[in-house]
N, C-alpha and C positions, 0 to 999 in steps of 0.2 A: 540481517539474518534471513535465511531461507524460510519460506512458508512451508507448512506441512503438506498441504494439498499439492499434488504433483502437476501443477500448471507447467506448461512448456517453458515459460519465462522465469521460473523459479531460479533465484541466485544470479540472474543476469542483470547487472546494475544499469545497463543502458536501456532496458525495457521499462521505460517510465511513461509510456504513451497509451492513451485510451481513446475511445470514440463513442460519443453519444449519438444515438439515432433518434431524432425528434421531429415533431411537426409544430413545435411551439413557435410563436411569433417573436418572443423575447428569448434570446439565446446568450449563454455565457455568464449568467448570474449565479446559477446553482445547478446541481443535479438532484433530482428527487424521483423516487419510485417506491412502490409497495414492497413489503418484506416477503410477500408470497403471491402466487397467482390467484385467480378467482376461485379455485378449488381449495385454497388454503395451503398449498404445497410450495416449497422453495423453487424458484426459477433462477437458473444460473445467471441470466442477463440482468436480473435485479440484484442478486447476491454479489455480483462483481463490484458493486459500488463500495463494498467493504474493503476491497483489495487496493483501492486507490490511496496513494500516500500524499501528504502535503508536499507541494513542489512538482508533482506529476503534471504532465501536459494532457489536456483533454481536447480532442478535435470534435467538431460538431458537424454531423451529417444531417442536412435538412431534407426530410422526405418530401417536402413541398417543392424544393428546388432540385431535388435529386442530385445533390452535390455537397461536398465538404466546404462549408462556407467560412469557417473561422476556428480559432483555438483559444483556450483559456488555461488557467493554472489552478489546480486544487489547493485550497488553503486550510480551512478549519477541520477540526475533528468531526467525525460522523455524528449527526444528530438523529435521534429517533423521534418521530412525531406522526400524528394522524394526518393522512392526506386523502384527497379524492382523486381517483385515477381512472382514466379511460384508456383501454389498451390501444397501442399504436397501430396494431394490425386489425382492421375492422372486418375483413372478409366480406361476407354478403349481408352483414347486419346493418341496420339503419343507424345513423348517427344518434337519433333520438333514443333508440333502445339502449345503445351503449352508454349514453350519458345518464340515463335513468339508473343504470346498473352501477354507476360510479359512486358508490356509497363510501363514506370515510372508513379507512382501515389503517392498521399500523404501517408506517413507511419509514424511509431513510432520506435524509437530506445532507448533501455535502456542498458547501459554498465554494464559489469560484471567483477569481479575480483576473484582471489584466486582459479581458477579451480583446482580441484583434481579428478583424475580418480579413479574409484573403482578398487581395486586390482583384484577383480573378479566381473564382471558386473552382475547385477540382471536381469536375462533373463525373457522374457515373459513366458517361460515354467515354471520357478520357481514361478512366480506370479500366474499362472494358478493353481498351487497346492493349493493356498489359495482361491479357488473359493468361498467356502461357506462364508468365512470371508468377502470377498469383497462384495458379494451380500447382506449379512446381513447389512453391513454398508450403502450401496446404498439404500436399502429398507427403512432403518430408516431415513436417510437424506431426501429421496424423500417425506416423509410425510410433511416436512416443506419447502423444497426448491429444486432446481435442483442441483445435485451433482457437475457437471462441472469438473469431474476428467478425468484422462488420459486414462481411460479404457472404453470400450463398453461392455454391457451385452448381448452378443449373447446367444441364447438358450443353446448351448452346451459348448461354451468356451468363456472365456474372451479374448478380443482382444484390441490392441491399438486403440485409437480414430482415425478414418479415417477423414482426412480433418482438424483435430485440430492442433493448434500450442501451445498457452499458455493455460495450464490447472491447476487445483488445485491439490496439493499433500496434502492430509489430514495428520495431525500430527499423527493420529492413525496408518496410513500406515507406517510412518517413524519409529515409535516404533515397529511395527509388523515385518518389514523386517530389520534384524540386520545390513545388509550391508548399508542400508540407514542411520540408526541411527549412525553407526560408522563414515561415511563420514561427517555427520552433526556435530558430536562431534569433529572431527579433525578440521573442519573450526572454530568451537567455541574456541577450545583450542589454535589455532594459532592466535586468535584475528581477524579472517576474518569476523566473523559475528557481530562484534562490530560495526559496526556502521556507515557508515563513519562519520567522525567528532565526533566519540564517541557518536552516537545518544542516546544510553541508558543513558550514563553518563550525557550528557548535559541535557537530559530531567529531570533526577533526580535533577541536580543542579538548573534547571529552577524552578521546583516545590519548592525546599527549599528556593530559593531567593524570590519567590513570597510570600511564607508564612512569611518570615522575614519582608518583606515590609508591609504586611498586619497587622502584630502584633505591628507595631510602634504605640505609643500612639496617634499620630496625625491622624491616619486613622480609618475609621469605618469598622471593620472587621467582622460584623455580630456576635458579642459576642464570637469571637474566634472559631466559628465552622469551619472556613476555614482551620484550621490545620488538620481537620479530612479528610483523603483521600476520604471517601465516599461523604463528603460534596463538596470537590473539583470536583469530578465527576459530582455531581448534578448541580453545577454551570456551568461547561463546557457544560453539556447536555442542560441546560436551555438556555444558550447563543447561542448554535448552532441552537436550534429549533427556537429561535427568529430571527436569521440571515436568516435561510431558508425561514421563512415567509416573511421577508423584501424583499428578492430578488425574491421570487416567485410572490409577488405583483407587481414587476416591469418587469414581462414578462419572467423570467427565469424559464421555466417549466421542465427542466431536471437538477436536482441538485443531486450531489453525494458527500457523505462525504469521505474525504481522510485521515485525521488524521495527517500525516506528509509528506512533510514539509509544507503543508498548509491544511486548514480545509475543504473548499468547492470548488467543481468544478461546475460552473453554466453555463448552455447553453440555448440559445433561439433557436426557430425553424429556425430563420434566419441564424443561425450559429455563432452569437456573443457568445464569451466565456470569462468568467472572473474567476480568481483564488482569493479566499477569505480567509484571515486570520481572525479568530474569537477569541476574548478575552472577557471573562466574569469576573467581579470582584465586590466585595462589596464596594470597595473604590471609590472615585470620578473619578478614571481612568485617572489621569493626566500623568501617566507613565505606561508602560506595559513591561513585560518580553518577550524578543525574543531570541530564540536559534540561534546558528550560521547558521544552515541549513535554518531556516525561513528567515533570512536576505539574504542569498545567493539566495534562491528561489525568494524572492520578487524582488531582483535586476534583476534576469534573466527574470522575467515576468513583468517587470516594466510597459509595455504598457497596460497590462490587469490585473493588481493587485488591489485588494480592501482590506481595513482593516475595520472590523466591531467590535466596542467595545460596550459592554453592561455594564454600570457601575452602582454603587449604587444599586445593587441587594439586596433586603431584604430577609434574611434567618432566618427562625425559625425552631425549631425541635419539632415534635409531635410524642412522643414515639420513635420509631427507624427510623422515616421517616423525611427527610428534606423537608420543604415546602418553595418554592421560589416565590417571587412576585416582580412586578415592574421592575425597571431598566431604565436607560436613554441611548438611542441609540446615538452613534456617528459614522458616516460613512465617511471614507476617500476613495474617489473613483474618479479618479485613485489615487493609493497610491504610492508615490515615496519616498523611504527612504532617509532621509537626514542623512548622516553618522556623521555629526557634532553633532547630537542629540543622538548618541549611546554612552552609558557609560558602560565600562567594569566592571562587578561586580564579575567575577571569571575567572580563568585561569586553564588549565590543564598543569602541568609541568611534562615532561617525564624524569625520571632519566636515566643516561647513562647506556646502555647495559641492560635495563629492558624493556621488552615488556608489554605494557598495553593492 
């Protein structure tokens, strides 16, 4: 599902690449950063860590080597923990002064796996040879949104973003620089970008199971339109929009769409935060399909989890367009999963000595 914030990559399924800018000696184990800058205000290059999804590829730019040196795959859910943090851009301040200021503060951590070093790092000098290509991309994207990439457009030369940490790596860049494409392909072929919990596979299974349930004679499936992928997207979009309106009316003025492993991150100015799983269906909604990742996340965030169900959505088709109306809201908040109500509808069976 699309995120609410208007990032330029919103709803583009191939935009699953990111770039860490770091001077750490150990790279590829995790990403971690504070939740705010030294003045206590949000900083986009820290907050972007929340947008990374399990299975996304993270490239690593070493500020020491001035090159992209490797890539990893994001795995676990985002963790919140206290960290000590020294800003990556030191300016004219001494290292000792900065380290003295690195007092513990609230931070985020996202673990990585499958790190692979580039056999030949992609240096900043090589990137600078594609100056016109990069600037043309930035100019085009800037017409609709802020690029948020790992490079800065200095008048004479491209440079690595000063003070940045997590940045976007456009899929177009990955295809342009063959070294990046090669390492991403290696992660794909080794099964590292699957998923964990086989995210892509389980998502496909989830869609199929829901379609089967909706096609049963006892259910009202909107005249079978639900088996159309575009109709499924329309139902999801409709339910998410309704859910956003519901929680906005209850004081949550900062709402972001996440997609996986939950749909909405809702915050109030007071700091209250909830995670919302959204389900839209044309059926009465007595049962819903949950992926393994959705269950795990809901249990991890048990104290601040909500389930929003919009059932009995009316679907009609006018030409090539689906028109949705109505729906009955059912809100479970807080939502505590009762495992005795979970029913296994599918399994993945891994054959011996076969990599999936």
